[in-house]
N, C-alpha and C positions, 0 to 999 in steps of 0.2 A: 315642652312648652307649647301651648295652643296659640297660634298666631291669628289675630283678628285684625280688622282694618284700623284698630286703635294703635297698632304697632307703627306709630308715626310720630312726627314732631308736632307739638301744639301749633306752631306757626303755619303748618300745612292746613290745619283746620280753620284757623282764624282767617287765612286768605280765602279758603274755600267758601266760608260764609259770605264774604264780600262778593266773590264770583257768583254765588247763588242768587244774590240780590241784584247784581248789575250786568252779568254776562253769562247766564246759566247755560247758554247753548254754544259758548265759545269753543272752537276746535283748535287744539294745540298740538304742536309737534315738539317733543323734547329729545335731545341727544344725550346719550350716555357715553362718556369717554374719560380717559385719564391723561394727565399732563406730563408725567415723568415715569420712566421705567423703574420698577422696584429694584432694590439691591444694586443700584448703579449698573444694571445689566442692559442687554440689548433687545429685550422683548418681554412680553407677558403671555400667560396662558389664560384664556378667557374661561371662567368657570362660574357655576351657580345658576345658569339659565333655566335648566329643567326645574329646579326648585322654585324659582320665582313664578314660572308659568303655572306650575301646579297650585301654588298658593293663590295666584290671581284668579284662577278659575272659580274658586269658592270663597273669595275674600268678602267678609261681611263684618258689620258692627254688631256685637252681641247686645242683648238687652242690658246687661250690666255696664257695657261701654256707654250706652246712651244715658243710663242713669248717672254715671260719673260725669259725662259731658254736660249734663244739666246744671251741674254745680259751677260750670265755667262761663255761664252767662250767654250761651248760644241761644239763638231765637228758636221758638218751637217749630216753625215751619222748616227750618234748616235741619233740626234734629229729626223731624219726620222724614226728610229726604235721606238722612243718613241711615235710618231704620231700614230703608229699602235699597241701600247702596249696593252696587255691584260694579265690577270693572267690565266695561263693554268695548274697550279700545282695541286697536290694532298694534302689533309689535313686529318690526322687522329687525333682524339681528344677525350678527356673525354666528357661525356654528359654535356651540359649546365645545371647548377643547382646542379651538383654533389659536394660532399664534397671532397676537395683536400688538399694536404699537401706539405710541402717544399721539394725542391731538388729531385723531380721526374717529368718526362715529363707530362705536362697537355695536350699539343698539339704539333704535329709535322707537319712541312711544308716540302714537297718534291717537288722541282721545279727547273727549270732553275735558276742558281744563281742570275741572274739579276732580275728576277721576285721576287724571295724569298727575295732579299735585299730591293727592292723598297717597298714591303708591310710591312717590319719590323716595321717601326715607327707607322703606322696606327694600326697594330695589337696590339702592346704594349700599345698604347694610349687608345684604347677602352677596351681591356681585363683587363689591370691593374686597370683602374678606376672602371669599373663595378664590378669586383671581389672584390675590396676593399669595395664598397658601399653595395653590396649584403651581404658581411660578417658582416658589421656593422649592417645592418638591421636584420640579423638572430640573432645576439646577443641581440638586442633590443627586438625582438620577444621572445627570451628565457626568458627575464626578465618579459615581459608583460603577459606571459602565453596566455590565451585565449581572452584577451581584444582586442578591436579594435585599430589598428594602422593606423594613417593618416600621409602621407608624405606631409609636408607643407614647404619645404625648398627652393623652387625655387628662392625666392628673395635673399637668402643668398648664393646660389650656385656660383661656379666659372663659371660665364657666361653661355654659352650653355651646360656646363657640367651638369647643372640641368636637362636637358632633359634626358640624359642617367642615371642620378642618380635616377630618378623616376622609370625607367624600372628596374634597379638593385634592388631598394628597394622592389618592388613588388616580384621579384624573391626571395629575402631574407625573405619575410613573411609579408610585409605590405599589408593592405587591400585596401587602396585607396590613391589617390594623389590629391593635389590641382592644379597640373600642367595640364592645359587644353590640350595643344598640345600633351604631352606624353600620356595622357589618351585617346585622340582621336586616335593617331597612333598605340598604343600598346594595345588598348582595355582594359585599366585599369579602374576600377571604379573611378569616380571623385567625390570629395566632398569638401566643404568649409563652412566657417561661415561668419563672417563679421570682419571689421577692426574697431579700435577705432575711426578712422576719420569719419566713418558713423554716429556714435552716436554724435561725437563732432559737426557735421554739423547741428544738431538740437538744438533748444533752451532748450529742456528737453529730458531726456533719455527715459521716458515713451512714448513720441510721436514717437521717433525713433524705439522703439520696435514694436509699433502698426503698423507703416507703413511697416516695414519689414515683420511682420506676415501677413499683408493684401496681399502683393504682392508675398511673398515667403512662403506660409503656409506649404508646404511640406519640410521635412528635415530642419526645422527651428531651428537654434541654436543662442542663444543670448550671446554676450560677456558681462559679467557682472562686469568687474573690471575697467571700464573707470574712475569712480569717487570713489565709495566705494562698494566693493563686497557685504557685508552683510547688509549695511544700505540703499543702493540705488539700485544697479544693480539687486540683487536677489529679493527684494520686487517688483520691477517693472516687472521683468520677470514673477513672480507669477501672478500679475494682468493680464498681457496679456495672460498667459497660461490659466487662467480661462475664459477669453473672447474667446479664441480659442475653448475651450471645448464647449462653448455655440453655436458655429457654427459647431460643429461636427468635429473639428480639434484637433490635439495634438501637443504641443511643443516637439520637439525632444530632445533638451538639452540646457544646459547652459555651457559656457566655462570660465574656470579660467586661466588667463594668467600672473598672478603675485602673489607675496606673498607666504606665507607658504602653499603650495598646500595640504599637508597632513591635516593640521588643517582646512583650508578653505573647503576642500572637505567633511570632516566629518560634519562640521557645515551646509554646503549646503545640504547634503543628509538628515539630520534631519529636516531642515526647509521645504524642498520639501515634505518629507514624511508626516510631520504634516499637510501640505496643501493638502494632498491626491493627490500628484503629484509624486507618486512612479515610474511612467513610464518615467519621465523626466531624461535623462541621464546626467552625468557629464563628460565634456570634459576638459582635462588639457593640457596646452602647456607651453612654456617658458624654453628654454635651456635644454630640456630633453635629456637623453641618457640612455644607459642600466643600469648604476649605479644609477642614480636618480630614474628611474622607479623601479628598484629592491628595493631601500630604501622605496619608497612610498608603494609598495606592502607589505613589511615587517611591515610597520606602520599601515597597515589595511586601507589605503586610499581608499574610495569607488569610484574610478575613473573607468569609463566605456570605455572611448576613450582617447588615448594619441596622441596628435599632435606633431610630432617631426620634427624639421627643421634643423638648422645649423649643429648640431653635426652629423646628419645623412648624409646630402648631401656633406659635406666636408670631411667625413671620419675622423673626429677628434678623437684622437689627431695625427693619423699617416699621414694623408693627401695624402699619395701615397703608392702603393704596389711596392715592389722591384722586379717586374717581369723582366726576361731577356730572350734573344733570341740568342741561341748559335749554331754555326755550329758544327754538330756532324759527318757528313759524306760528302765527296765530290768525285764524280765520283766513288762511291763504296768503297772508302778508308776511314778509320776512321780518324777523326780530334778531337783534344783535346785542351782545353785552360788551361794552367797551372797558378798557383798563389802561392805566399808565404803563403796566407791564404788557408789552405788545403780544407776548405768547398767550396771554389770557383773553385776548379778543376772540369772541366766539364766532362760529360760522352760521350764517343764516340759511333758511330754507330746508325743506326735506331733501335728503341727500342719498346718494349711493356711493359705495366704495369699490374700487377695482384694484386688484393685485396684479402686478406685472410678473409674468412667468417667462423664463428664458427658453431657448430651444430644447433644453433637457427637462423642462417642466419644473425647474427649481425656481424658488423665489428670487427675483432679480435684485430686490432690495428697494422696491418702491411701491407705495400704495397711492392711488389717485382718488381724490374726493371730488365728486361732481354733483350738480343739480340732479335730482331724481329723474327729471324729465329729459335729461340730456342723453343723446345716443352718439356712439362713435367718438369717444373722447380721444383726441389725437395728440394732445400735449398737456403736460402738467407743469405748473410753475410753483416756485417756492412761495409759501404763504406770505412772506414779508420782504423777500429780496427779489425784485423783478429781473435781476441779472441772471438768476438761476432757473433753468427750465430743462425739461427732458422730453424728447420726441418719443411718443408711445407707439408709433405705428409698427415698430419692429418686434413688439412683444405680444404674446397672447394675453388677453385681458380676462381675469377671473372675477366674476361678480361675487361680492362677499356678503352682502346683506340680503337675507331671504325672509319672507313672511313666516312667522312662527305662531302668531296668534291673531285671530280676527273675531271681532264682536265678543271679545272676552273668552274665546275658546281656542285651544291649541289646534293648529291645522296640520301639524306634522306628527308622525308617529314618535312616541317617546323612545329615547335611547337609554340603555343601561349605562351605569358608570363604566363598566368594562369596555363597552362600545365607544364611549366618549374618550376613554384613555387610549384606545387603539388608534382612534382618529387623531388625537393630539400627537401621539408618537409619530404617525405618518407625516403630519404637517411639520413637525420639528425636523424631520429628516430632509425636508425640502428647504430648510433655512440654512444658508451657508455658515460654516464654522466661525467665521469672523464675527458673527452676531451673537454667538453663544459663549465666547470667552469671557472670563470674569474681569480681567483687567482691560480697560479701554476698548470695550466692544465697538464694532462698527455701528454707525448711526443709520438706522433704516429711514429712507427718505419718505416723507409724507408731503404730497403736493396737491394743489388745487387745479381743477380744470380752468382754462383761461376765462371761461364765462363766469364761473363761480367766483373767481378772484375779482374780476371786474365788478360784479354785483356786490360782493362784500365790501370792496373799497369805496364804491359809491354810497353804500349805506353808512359806512364810517363817516364820510364827509357830511352826510345828512344830519348826523347826531353830534357832530363836533361843535364845541363851544369856542 
């Protein structure tokens, strides 16, 4: 799919036309953040940044886009502006792959309000989805420990979302993908086995295994549950594995795709070991997620590779991340969004975020949000409860938002998916275990500098009715 600037919502363009006529030089600051951790967890993994930066560098309206927009009653001078449209703004952001938390800026856009508005939909579309999937992947990695994880969800993904899901899964800790195009474009290791249809196309299972081994002897994995795992598939796999040995080859693994995976994997391991095939690995698939894998590990299932599909690439059960994009400053003046739901009151001004590190360099469990112009933030206070505060002087302060784009051009070297994944892994290792658990995880504290809270509260009073 070719992405143009028309990859947006119509209301972004209808607002942009009014801006064009009334405030064409307005400078806006927008915050990207989300309100609740996905999967009732304790954190999220920020993903999708490199993709949006690459897209923004060359974002244009095509001639066919302009022709289409002419049918929607836009004024000619505005359409002429769109013909020459490009994004020339500045973006400061958390590093892709970092551990992030609700209700604090993850990324800020500073740009002409027309440009900032037009990119909103695309930004939310990619960042929300990839952050959701990277977070799901990291939870699955947490359950799987050091075992191999294979993304095999493309067929169940939401159309072309599967392409970005494979990238996000790699950032979250998956080792490889069955998605050939994503593997090619993002340099992710690719892997795969076979489908039941391959075996069904033969008159007998043994012949199917023999042909597959003949033409694909490297990384050869047999799917053994087409007919009967222990009485047919596994015995036939062992016959062919021995034939491969005689040719100086080795069967990589057998795949279990149905039934009681804990029971079948234990029986399979014993049968393989008794046949002196201890090197043959066991691959498991079939509706896996972090909870199923955790259970299999607790039962001592001797599974070496987990193939995860539907629950990974769809972000089940959440399906979406509630990321939002809110105006916080316009022409140097603070802007705020009020709500009867107090947690939905937005934060004004351009901001910086600081992470508190303890004496061992671990995340203490607190991020402080301050005015961008503030220095030496000494205390953070609860956004809505003045009784709760934290003295920050005893912590090392890590600055989280860095400039990644200026005048529409990237200002930092691009990072590969494997580099982002390694960074994410290192950051997660700094997050204490109580924030990673699946049941009732610790809540990571997000506080405001005293100055920002005072100015936010004063602005609230200004707009109160």
